[in-house]
N, C-alpha and C positions, 0 to 999 in steps of 0.2 A: 686696644684701648680697653680697660675695664671701667664700667660704670657701677659703683656700689651705692646701695641705698641705705647703708648705715655703716658706723666705724667697725662693727664686729668683724666682719670678714676681712678687713683692710690689714694687710701686712707689707709695708713698703720699707725700703732701705736707704737713709740719706735722702729724703724726698725734698724737693723744692716746692713750696706751696703758695698759693694766694686764695684769699677767702673772699666771697662775695656773693650777692645774687645773680649778677650777670645776665639779666633778664634781656632777651633779644641777641645777645652777644653782638654788640655793636661795634663801629670801628675804633672808638676808644678802648672797650675791652680787648678787641683784637691786636692793638699795639702794645699792651701791657702784657698780655698772655703769650704773645709771639715773643717778646724780650725774654720772659721768664723761661720760655721752651729752650730757646737758643743758648742762653747761659747753663741752663741745667744740663742740657745734652752735650754740651762742651765739657763739662766737669764729669760727665759719664755717670749723671744722677738722673732719676725720674723725675718729670714735672707732673704736678696734680693741681687740681682746683677743688676746692671746698665749697659748696653752695648748698642752697637750701630749698624746700618745698614743702609747706606754702611760702610764699614770700613774707618776710618778717613783717612788712608793713600791714599785710592784709590780716595778720593774726593780732598783731598790737594795737590796730587802729579798728579791728572788726569789720573790715572792708566785705562787701560781697559784690557779686557780679563779675562782668568782664574785665580784666585787669592785665593779663599776661601778653607779652610779645611772643613767648615761646613757652612751650610745655617742657617738663623735665628731660624728656627723651629727645626732642628736639634740640634743647640747650646741650645736652652732653654730644649729640651728633657735630654741632657747630664746633664745640670746644676740641673734639678728636680731630677736626679737619685742621686746627691749629698745631697739632703735634703733641696735644697733651697725653700723658700716659695714663693716667687715671683721672676720673671724675668722682667725687665723694657727695652724694645729694642727700643731706640730714634732712629729717623731719623736724620743721621747726614748729615748737609749740611752747605754750607758757612754762613747761617743765625746762626746756633748753633754754628759753629767754631768763630763766632765773639762776641759771648757773653762773657762778664767777668766772672772769676771764682765766684765772689761774686752773680751775677745773678743767674748764674747755680745752685749754692749751695742754694740759697733761694727758688728757686723754687722746688728743690729736697727735702728740708727741711719742706717744705709747706705740700707737699703731702705724707711725709712718717714718719713726726715727728721724724727725724734721730736722734738716740741715740750715734750710733757708725758708724765710717767710717773706712775702712781698706783699705791701698793702699800699692803697690809693691814699692821698691826702685827706686828712679828716676822718679815716677810718677808726672804728672803734667797735669792740664786742662786749659780750659779758652783761651781767645784772648792771642796769642803770649806765650803760655804755661806759663802764669803769675801765675797760680794757683799751686804753689810749695807746697811740703809738710809745709814748713813755714807759707805760706800763707794759706794753708787749716787749719792749726792749729789756725791760728789767727781768722779765720772765725768761726771755732767752738767754740772758747770763746765767741763769740757774739751770736751764734745761739743755743748753747746749745748740741753741739755734741761733742764727744771725737774722737780723731785722733789716729789710730794705724798705724805705718809704719812696714810693715813685712820685715823681713830679706830675703835674697835672698833665693830663694828654688832651691836646687839642686836635681837631680836625678841620683843615682849611681855615685855621685861625680862632676857632669857636669850640667851646665846650660841648660835649655830646653826653647826654643822659637818656636813660630807658624812659623817663617821665616826659622829655620833650618829644621823644618818638611817638608815645602813646598819644599825646596832644595831636601832634600832626595827623597821625591816622584819624582821629576822632573828627578831625576837619576834612577829612579825605584829600590830605595833601600826600599822597602816596609817592609821589616821584621825590620830593623833599626827604621823606621818612627813608627811602632807599638810599640816598645820598649818605645819610647819618649811619644807616645800617651796614652799608657795604653791599646790600644785595636787595632785589625787590622783597616786599614784605609778601609773606604767603600764607594761605590757610590750607590745613590738610585734615581730610576726613572722608567717610564713607558717602558715596551717592546714595541717597535715600529718596523714598517716592515723594513727589509733590503732588500739584494739581492737574499737570499734564496740559496746562493752558498753551505752554510754548508750543508743544507737538501739535495742538489742534489748530494754531496760526501758522505752522509750516516752520518754526523756529524752536525746535526742541533745546531744552536746557536739563543740565545737570544740577539737581538740588543738592548741596553740599551740607553733610552733618558735621557741623562746627563745634569744636569742644566749647562747652558753654562757658569757661573761664577765658577765652582768649579774646583779645580786642578784634573786633571787627571794624574795617573803615567805613565811614561815614556813608549814610544812604546815597546811592548815586549809581551811574553807570561807568564800567570802567575797560580800558584796554588791558587784557590779561593774557598770561601764558598758563595753559592748563598741562599738566605732568600727569601722564598715566601709564605705569608699567615702564618708566624711564624715556617714553616718548613725549616730546615737547609739541603742542599743539595751540596754534594761536586761538584766542577765545576773547569773548566780550561777556562780562560778568555784571549781573546787575545785584546790587545790594539794597533790599528794603522790602517793601510790603505790597508792590504791583497796584498803585492806587486806581489805576485804570480800570480794574476789575472789582466786583462786589465780594463780600466775605472775604476781606483782607486778614492776612495772619496777624497774630498780636505782637510777635516779635519778627524783626527783619530776617529775611531770607538772603542766602547767598546762591544764586542760581547762575550757571556758567554755560554759554552755548559755545561749543567748539566748532571752529570752522573746519569745513572740509573732512567731516569726521562722520564714520556710521558705524555703529556698533552700541551694544547693550552695555550701560556703565552701572546699572543698579549694583549695588554691594561692593564695588571696586574702590579702592583707594585713590582719591584724586587730591592733587595740590594745585591750588590756584595762586599764580604769582602776579601781584597788582604793578602794573606797569605806569599807567597815567589814568587819572580821571576824565572822562569826556563831558560828562554833564551832571546836573542835579537830576534826581528822581522826579518824573513830570506826570501828572494826570491828564491822559489824553481824553479828547471828546469821544472818539470812535475807535475801534480795534484797528481800523486801516491806518489810521492817523500814527498809530503806535507802530505797525509793522513798518510802515515807511521811514520812520524814525530809526528802528532797529537796523535796517538795511543800510542807512546812512552811518550808523554806529560801527557796523562791520567795515565800512569801506574806509572810515577814519582809522580804525583799529589796525587795519592790514598796513595803511601807510605809517602809522607810529610803530609798529613791530618791525617794518622793513628797515626803517630809519635806526632801530635800536639795535641790529645784529652788530 
């Protein structure tokens, strides 16, 4: 699969495209894109996804802080796993937002020789969202592509949205988020130096350097899987500020204790997959009480992960 960061180098032939943000590549996205890929490949044509970074909502509403379920590279990897031949990630800014639907589609058609465009219900693009389904169909008649408007996709009888999954994660409901994502929610980043408190109490943790724009699940303690160099290791992960200790950090930290693991993780890329929330973050009266609770958390995590296999 090719991942393009602009239209300039793109040169596809008879492409079948879909356009959207696709943050998280959740189960609803997966159904739509899998159908597109299947039919495009049956016709002997490439299937491609056009997406955006930053997210249009962040630009148009001036949002800051944590928002994304996946970064551009992770999103492209997930789309590739669905069989997509090309992902085109366009920089969304006010200049792009001001383009008419016709200008945008002509540029797209020029680089892809667009044969089919698939969109979801209620989709629109271009300045003032003037590129409705009717307008895109009209442009297709001029440019030689066919428009398909997909029916609403449901999972277990309900609609799925990226905003819904963000809300679940912010409530700590990682198991429900996983049901809608089709996989456990994960964070990926380098292991960075922390306060070494875990090591001093005999329970060393890896402090994860998380991308500053990605959603972190609500503060609490979670049963997780840690992935390091392809090896999957059971782990207990704390999200929060360590309220039992003084000098608490200003922002929540993600600290994973890998079970039955010995080794230096500093600087290595670590993925933490959230399986189930065990409890809220608690301030303990003594360090001994904290250690006893963590030992219980470890026991509970082993049981959860054993049954999740």
